[in-house]
N, C-alpha and C positions, 0 to 999 in steps of 0.2 A: 174388228175387233171383238164384237160379241162372239163369234165361233170359236175364238183364239183364248178367249176366257173360259169358256166353260163348254169347250167340245168333249174334253177328256172327263167332266161331270155327267153330263146329261146324254144318255146312250140311249139312241131313238130307234135302234133296231126292236123289231117286234120278236119277243120270245114265247116258249111255252110254260106253261103252270106245270109244276111238279107235283104238288098237293093243294087242295083247296079244303079249308077247313070253314065253317060259318063263327064268326065272331060273337060270341058271347060271355060277358064278364058274369058267370053264374056258380051258383054251389056244386061243386064236382060231386060224384057219386061216393069218392073216397072221404069219407068223415066231413069235416068241415073247410076243407079245401076249395079256393075259389079259382077257376078255372079260367085261365087268358089264351086267347089265341095271338102268340106273336110272328110276323112275318120276318123272314131272313133270306140270305143269297146262298146259305151252304148249311152242312149239319155234321157235327163231327165231335170231338171228345169236349170241346170248350162248351158247346150247347148243352151236351150231355151233363157235366159239371154245374152248370146254370139252373138246368132245371131241377137237380138234386138240393142245391141250396135255395131256391124260389120254394121249393116243396116243403122244407123245413121251417119257411116262412108263411106256410099257410096257402102256398100258390101252386096251382098245377099249370104247368107251361104245355099248351098245345102246340108245337112249331108248324108251320105252315112255310113252305121253302119254294123258292121262286129261282128259276133258270136264268131270268132278264130281270135287269138290277130297276128296271122302268116300271115293274110291275107290284113291287111291294108296296110304294107310295099309292097306287091306284086303288089297291086291295083296302089301304087303310083309310082313305077318303071314302071309299063306297061302303064301308062299314062291313067287311069281309074280314078284318084282322081288328083285333084291340090295339096293338101297338105294333112296333116293328124295330128291329134293331140290325142294320145293316150299312148303315150312310155316316157320313160326314155332314158338318153344317151346310158347308160349300154346295155340295150335292142337294142338300135339302133345299136350300135359297132356291137354285133352278127349277125344279119342281114347284115349288109354291107360286112363285112367280108368274111360270108359264100356264098353270092350272088354275090359278085364282084360289088356292087353297091356303088353309090356316094350321097346316101339321106343325108340332111344336116339340120342343125338346123337355122330357122329364128327369134327365139324367145323361151324364157321360159314361163312356164304357172304354173304348181303346183309341188308340192313333199308333198309325205305322211310322217309325222314323224315317228321316231322309237324312243322307249322309255325303261327305265329299270324299271320293274315291281315287286313287291313283294308282297306275301300273307301275310310274317311274321315280315317285317319291313317297317318304314314308312319314313326312308331317309337314302340318301348315306351312311352318318356318321355312322348310326346302323348298317350297314352289318357287320356280325362276322368275324373275321381272318378265311381264308380256307372257305370262301363263295362259295358254288356251282351256278353256274349262267348256265343256259341253254341258248345255241346260236343256230342259224342256223346253219348245216353243209354246207351250201353255201358259197363258200370263199368269194363271191363280198358282201354278207351279214354280213358274219363274220369281213370283211373290215370295215364296215360301223360302227358294233358294237364297234370294237376296238377304232375307232376315237370318237365315243360316250363316253365310257366310260373312254376314255382319257379327254375329256371336261368336265366330271363329277369330274376329279381328282383322279379316282380309280386306275389310272394305267400311265405310260409314254412309248410313242413309239421311237425308235430311229429315230435321222434326217433323211430324204431324203428317207422314206420308201415308196414311189411312191402312186400309188390309190390303190393297193391292198395289205395292209400289213396283217402279218400273227402272230400268238402267238410269231413266232420265233422272232419277231421286238420288244417284248415289254421287255424293260429295267428297268421299274421299276414297282413292284407289291406289294405296302406294305401291302396288306391285304392278299396277296396271295391267290388272286381269283383261283378257281378251275372251268375251263370252261367245260361245258357237251354239245358238239355239238350235235343236232339231227337235223330229219327232220322239217322245217320250219312249216309245216303244224300241227305239233305235240307240237308244244311250247307250246300252252294254255292248252293243255292236262295235262302238267305237273306242272303247276303253284302251285299247293299245295305241290309239293312232292319235291321242290329245294328251294334254299334261295330267289333265282329272276329269272326272265327270260327277255330275251331282244327281243323285237317285235316290229311290227308295229301298232302303237296307234289303227287305224282302225279295224285290225284283232282282237285285245284285246277286243275291244270296242264293235264290233258285236259278238265275242263268249262269251263272260262272262260278258258285260255291265259293263266295267271297263273303267270310261272316263279318258279321257288324263291328266287330272288333279290331278289324284291319281299317276301317275307317280313319280318314286324317281329320274329319271332324265330323259330329253329328247334330242335329238340331235339337232345342230342349223341348224336350214334349209337354213340358208343364209350361213354356212360355207363352203369354198374351197372344203372340204372332204365331202360334200354332193352334190355336183354338178354331178358326176357319175348317182345320183339318182332322177336329176331333169326331171320333164317332158317336151316336148317340142313341137313346132308347125315345121313340118318337111317337106322340098322340096325337088323335085330332084336337084340333083349339078346345073343344067344349069339355074335354078330358084333361085341360091342364093342370088342374087342382086336384087331380084323381090320388089319393093317398095308397091306394092298390098299385097303381102304374108306378108310383113314385118309389114304392117298396120293391116292386120288382127291379126297379133299375138299380137298387142300390145293392142288388146280387153281386155285380160286378166288383163291388170293393171289398166281397170275402177274400181271404187269404186263397183257399182253394181254386178259386176262379182266375186268380192272379196267376198262380203257379200253373195252372191249365194254361193258359193264354201263353205263359213263358215258354212252356215245354213245346207246344203246337207251333208257335211262330220261331223257334230257338232264339229267342229274346228281340227279336225284330218289332214286335208288337207289344206294347204296354198298356196297362189299366192307367187311367187318368181320374182325377175326380174335381172334377170343373163346376162350380155352384151354379144352380140352374138359371139364376139371373142374369150371370154371365153369358151362359149358352144361348139366352134367348136375346139378349143385347147383340151378340155378334150377329146372330141369324137375322136380325132385322137390320143390320148394317149390310150384311151380305145382299140381301133382298132389295135394300136401296140400289146398291151396284149393280144389280141384276135389271131393275126396272130403267134405269138410266140408259143402261145400253140397248134395249129395245126399243127406245124413243128413236 
């Protein structure tokens, strides 16, 4: 159970550091800019835009790029970075629980949408009785799938199902949908073999050149059920109230950053603005689930 919930979130393979900087929120050389070191997993046009917007806010961003997703949180916890921006809350909950850390969000950034796609049908209504839908066998992904299908009107979940519902929580399934759990990376390979698949919109766009506007349904990026998958700007617990880091997190709300994210992801990733207290409450709930699975 533990491995199926979190295997796709906590990548344990060792990786190599592409760039290392020393974290120090200090006055930069150019004027009154305050310099911060930000850990991330990639660099591109979006990061360039963020850095420009941050500079206008008096913040000089020094990016620290890592090739292994396990490393940015370690660097933050060790004081090698000031903040990081690469992960969603579910991923962070695994790290905090396993490493007994208190890394916490100071703002939301983006979420990548998930959709229901079919090679045979062009609408939710046209899906037949007993339709076979391929889904990820990872429990956290399955939970997001169930919430999305409920939003689409294909099923109904029991009340108070928590963050990670399962198929056992389905109380209405009018089309008698048959779920076919498989490894997430293989979902696009069975696209033509089943009635539909539920997959990340970026994944199917990159693999099969199917844009998000061809999805039969997309999850609501702003729904509470999507909060575990919201990416964040994260800091050490001791810096949770830092106005500097909160101000940096707000750069994602600038229209230029939103436009850069949309262009870079072809609309598959969107900027979201979830209140910090909601992010922290969601993280606490996720960590509670993680601790329960460790017992």
